[in-house]
N, C-alpha and C positions, 0 to 999 in steps of 0.2 A: 423751731429749735435747730441749731447748727448740726448738719449731718456729719461733720468731721469727727474723728475720734478724739478723745480727751488727750491733750498734750501735743497734738499735731500743730505745726506752725501754720499761721494764717497764710493763705494764698490769695494774691490779688485777683480781682475778678477778670481783668483783661488777660492775665496769664492763663487762667482756666480756659477761657474761650479760645485763646490762641493754641494751646497745647492739647485741647480735648481729643483730637483724633489720634494723637501719638500715644504709643503704648510704653515705650522704653523709659520707665522710671518717671514719667511725667504724670500730670494730673488728668484723670479721666472721670467721666460720669459724676457730675455735680461736685467736682473738687476733691474726690477721694484720691489720695496718693497711692500709686502701685509700686511696690518694691521692685528694684532692678532684677532680682532673682525671678520674679514672676514674668518679667519681660523676656528673660532668657528662655524660660520654659515655653513661653508662647512661640518664640522664634524656633525652638527645637520642634514644637508641635507642627509648625508650618512646614519645616523641612521634612518631617515624617509624612505629612500629607502629600507633599510634592513627590516624595519617593513612592508613596502608595499609588498616586496617579500614574507615575511613570511605569510602575510594575503592572498596573492594570492595562495600560496601553500596550506594553510589551506582550502580555498574555493574549490580548485580542489580536495583535499582529501575528503572534505565533499560531493562534488558532486559524486565522485566515491563510497563513502560509501552509499549514498542514493540509487544509482542505484543498487548496489549489494544487499542491503537489500530488495529493491522492487522486485528484481528477485526471492527472496526466500519467498515471501508472499503467493504463491499459489501452488507450486509443492508438498507440503505436501498432498494436496487434489487431485490435478489433475493428479499426477503420479500414484495414486492408481487405478483409474477407469479402465484404459486399462488392468490391471492385476488382477482386483478384483476377477475374477473367480478362478484363480490359488491360490490367497491368501486365499480365502474362503475354497478351497479344502484342502490346507495344514494345515490351522488352525482349521478346523472343524467349521467354522463360518456360522451361519444361515443367511438367507436373512434379517431377522428382525434385527439381530445384525449389519449386514452390513449397514442397513438403519440407525441404531443408529450412526454408524461411520460417515455417511454423515451429521448428525445433530450436531456432536461434535463441528465443527467450529462455528456454531451459538451460542452454549452455551458458548464457550470460549470468543467469541467476546462480548457477553452480560455481562458476569460475570467478567472474568479476565481483559478485556479491561477497565472496570469501575475503576479498581485499578491503572491503568497507571498514571493518574494525581497525585495521592498521592505518588506513587513511584518516579515519576519525581521530585517532590518537595524535596524529601529526597536525592536522588542519582543523580539527573540531567537527562535530556532526553537522552543525549549521553550514559550515563552509563546504563540506563534501556534498550535502544535499543541494546547495546552490550550484555547484559545478555540475551535478547530475541533471538539474532542471535546465541548465544552459545547454548541455549535451542533447537533451531531449528536443529542445526547441530547434537547435541547429540541424539535427538529423531529420526531423519532421519537415523543416523548411526546404531542405535541399534534395531529399531523396525522390520526390515526385518528378523532378525536372531533369533527371539524368537519363541517358539513353542506353546505359550498360547495366546488365544484370549484376555483375560483380560490384560495381559502384553502388547500386541500389541496396545490395545486401550489406555492404560496408557501412553505409549511412544508417541503415536499419539497426545494425549492430551498435553503432555509436549511440543512437537513441536508447536502445535496450540496455546498454552499459550504464547510462545515466539512471534508468529505472531500477537497475539491479542494486546500485548503491543506496538509492532512496528507499527501496523496499526494505533493506536491512536496517537503515538508520532512523526511519520515521518512528518506530517504537521507542528507540533511545531518546529521540527528541521529546516524545510524549512524556516519558518518565522524568526527564530533566525539567521540562517547562511546566508540566501539570502533575506533580507527584501526588496531589490530592484528588485528581480526577482522571486517573489513568483509564478506567473503564469507559467513562463517557467519551473521552477524546478518541480512544481507540475505536469505539463504535461510530463516532462521527466521521473519522477518515475512512473507515471501512465502507460506510454508506457512500461516501464520495467516490471511492474506488469503483464500486459497482455502478454508480451513476455514470461515471466517465466511460466505463466499458460499454454499457448499454446505449448511451447517447451516441457514442462514436459509431456503433454498429447501425443504429437506426437513422442517423442524420447524414452519414457520408454520401449516400446516393442522392438525396435531395440537394445537398450542397453542390455536388457535381452538376446536377441538373440546373441549378441556379446560375452556373457559370457555363451554360451552353453544353452540358453533358460531358465536360472535361473531367475525367477521373483524377487527373493530376491536381487540379484545383480543389477537388473534394478531399484529397489526402492532405494537401499542403495547408488547408485551412486550420488543421489541428495544431499547427505550429504557433498560431496566435494564442491559443489557450495555454500552451507551454510557456510562451514568452510572458504572459501575464503573471505566471507563477514565479518569475525570477525576482522582480523588485522586492516583494516581502522578505525573501531570503537574504537579499543584499542588506536590507534594513536590520534583520536579525543578526547577521554577521557583524555589522557595525555596532549594534547594541552590545554584543558579546565582548567587544574590545574596550568598552568603558571600564576603567579600573575600579571606581568606588564600590558599586554594588555587586560586582561580578567576580572579584578576586577570590572571595570565599567559595563561590560555587565552582570556580575553576580548580582551586586547590582540592576541594572535596571530590571533584571528578577525577583528578589525578590520583588521589589516595584510593578511590574506588577502583581505578584501573590497576593500580599496583596490587590491591587486594585480590582482584580477579586473576591477575597474572600469577600471584602466589598460590591461589587455589588451583589454578590450572596445572602448575608445576607439581604441587602436592598430590594432585589427583590423576597423574599420568597413568598410574596403574589402573585406576577406575575407568579411565578412558579406554584402555585396552580391553577391559572387561565388557564395556558397552559394545565394542565391535564384535565380541564373541557371543553376545546374547541373542538367542532366538527371537526374543521380544523386539529387540532393536532392529533385527533384519526384517521381521514381519512389518514393523512400522515403516521401514525404508521401502519395502516392496509396495506396500499399500500407498504410501505417499507418491512413489514413482508412477504407479499405474493410474492413480486418480489424476495425476498431472498429465500423463499421456492422453487420457480421455479429454481433459480440459483443453489441451492444445489442439487436439483433433477437432473439437467443437469450434474453437476460436478460428482455426485456420481453414476448415473445410465445410462446416455446416451450411453457410450461405451458398456455397457452390453446389452442394448436394441438392438444395431446394431449387436453385436456378436450373440445374440439369434436369430436374423433374418437371420443368415448365413454368415455374413461378417467376414473377418479375424480380428484378434486382432489389427494388424497394421493399417488396414483401419479404424477400429473403433476409434483408437487413433487419426488418421488424421482428421476424421470427427468432433471429439470433439474439436480438435485444431482450426478448422474453427470457431466454436462458440466463441472462445476466441480471435482469431486474429481480427475478425470483430470489437471487442470492441475498438481496438486502434484508428482507424480513426473516427468511428462513435461516440464515446464518446465525442471527441473534437467538432465535428460538432453539435451534439445534444445539448450539454451544451451551445454552442454559440448561437444557434437559440432559445432555451428555455429561455435563459437569457434576450433576447430582447423582449419577449412576456409578456404581463400582465397576460395572461391566458394560462396554459399549459395542459388543459384538453384534447384538441384534440390530442396532442402528446401522452399522456398516453393511450388514447383509441386506437390510431393507433398501438402503441407498443403491447398492449394487443391483438389486432387482429392478429398481426404477430405471437404471442405466440399461440393463438388459432389454427391458420392454421398449425403451425409446429407440435404441439402435436397431432392434428387431423390426420395429415399425418402419423406420427409415429403409431398412433392407427390403421389406416386403412391399410397401406402397408409400413412398415418401410424400406424394401429393394427396393421398386419401384423407389423412388427418394431420396436416403439418403442425397445427397449433398444439395438438395433443402430444406429438413427438417432442416439440420444443419444451413443453411444460415438464414432461418426464425427464428430459435431459437436464433441464434447469435444476430440478430437485436432486438429480444424481450428482451434479456439480458441487453440491454442498458437502461432498466428501472432504474438501479442502479444510474447512474449519473443524470438521470432525477429527481429521488427522492431527491438527495442531492441539486440539483438546486432549487427545489420547497421548500425545507426546508429553504434555504437561503432567498427566496423571500416572504415567508409567514410571517416571523417575522417583526415586525414594526421597531425594532432597533437591534443593535448588541447583547445586553444582552438577548433579547427575542429569537434571533436566537440560541444562545448557549443553552438555556433551551429547546427550541423546538427540536433542534438536539439531545440532550441527551434523551429527552422523546421518540421521534419517533424511534431512533435507538435502544435504550434498549428494549422498548416494541416490536418493530418490530422483532428484533432478537429472542426474546423469543417466539413470535408467529410463527416464522419459524421453531422452533425445531420439532414439531410433524410431519410435512409434510413428510420429507424424511423417517422417521421411519415407518409411515403408508404405504408409497409406498413400502418399503421393506417387510413389513408384508403381504400386499396384493399380492405381487409377490410370496412370499413363499407359501401362502395358496391357490392361484389359479393356480400356475405353469405357468403363462404367463403374458403378459403385457397389455392385453385388459382392465382389471379392473383397474390396477394402472394408466394407461394413461388416462382412462376415468375420474378417480378422479382428475388428474392434469388439465385436460381440464375444469372440473367444477370449479376448483380453479381460473382459469383465469377470470371467470365472476365477482366474487367479487373484484378481482384485478382491473379490468377495471372500475367498479363502484367506488371503493375507489380512483383510480387515477383521475377520472372525478371530484369528489368532492374536492380532494386535490389540483387539478390544477386550480380551480376557483380563480378569483382575489379577494381573501379575505386575511386579515391580522389579526394577533393576537397582 
């Protein structure tokens, strides 16, 4: 029996064979005619599939770009500690100036990072992160091969400025590119950040050894990793300039920016209230003191172990332990702290770990170096705790934004003098007894500030 519908005109057999692969209103599948409307729908479906494939590719590209950027957010600092002794000798750098170098990240994060939102409004987050990664690559590539301490510091500042803007804008990129997977992607780049920090600390000395023991080559090698992070961001910037699928996103971003600006103007009085709040100041002091401890560890811990008689490679591995611990512990700590109304106990406990670790370094650094490294690695988890407490102390989203800006900017500025003073004390006393005693004393106000910041109070 004929498969055609009743009333359809007959179709010659040779035309059926000739037009069988064609969809647009022709005859397909044993001579059945397809209306032209069906062909248009199939063409639209193909276009949707093409856009879906393009969106999938863009998301994968963005994920790779995020991971590569995060890998480069700490090697500028952590790669220097294991070879700081050689760098100081080659550059004629005093211990006080080396302490200044450990404080440069905090200055950049407090000052340069504050300019990131304005730059993002003008050039877009992707473009600013791209410029930041290029600055990191350039600074890392050039700083090992200069013979002047001021130029070395300037190039380190260039790389750190790139990190500062990326630090601020990577969460924005996550929200824009992965609105349905913010937690997962934030966790992914957080792990990459810790991995980059620990790898740079552990591998810089072996890299230098592979190049004949040249510390300059060991430091400069990290410019390659930064350079690898640049092309994905170039592709993302170009993808963002395509008009068809991105105009709506750009318009939505502009509207969101206008809304945020309106909220900020309307909440100026609330912003002043944040600055007068004891809770806000407790958070700022806690944030600043934990940052001081973190930068002392990043800048001086390998040197402490080396002065105790351990090899440069072992000192780098010990420091890497303090960074690696942050990968699982940060996730667990944030999860637990977020379920509690009061985080004071956690802040006190982390401070106790810090006290024990620094006291061990002060008493006998070579007696149990791995234990001291583990204790200080746990204490370094005060950073995610501070971020969690900032989010929980604000009564609403707008207050959290203002509270975060206040606590982090004031906190980073408070953290600047600590590492410099540690370096000065080390230089003038010729040992670590006095500097480590100073850091132990700083843990006491950190514990007190953490206790008050962690109480169930809201602004």
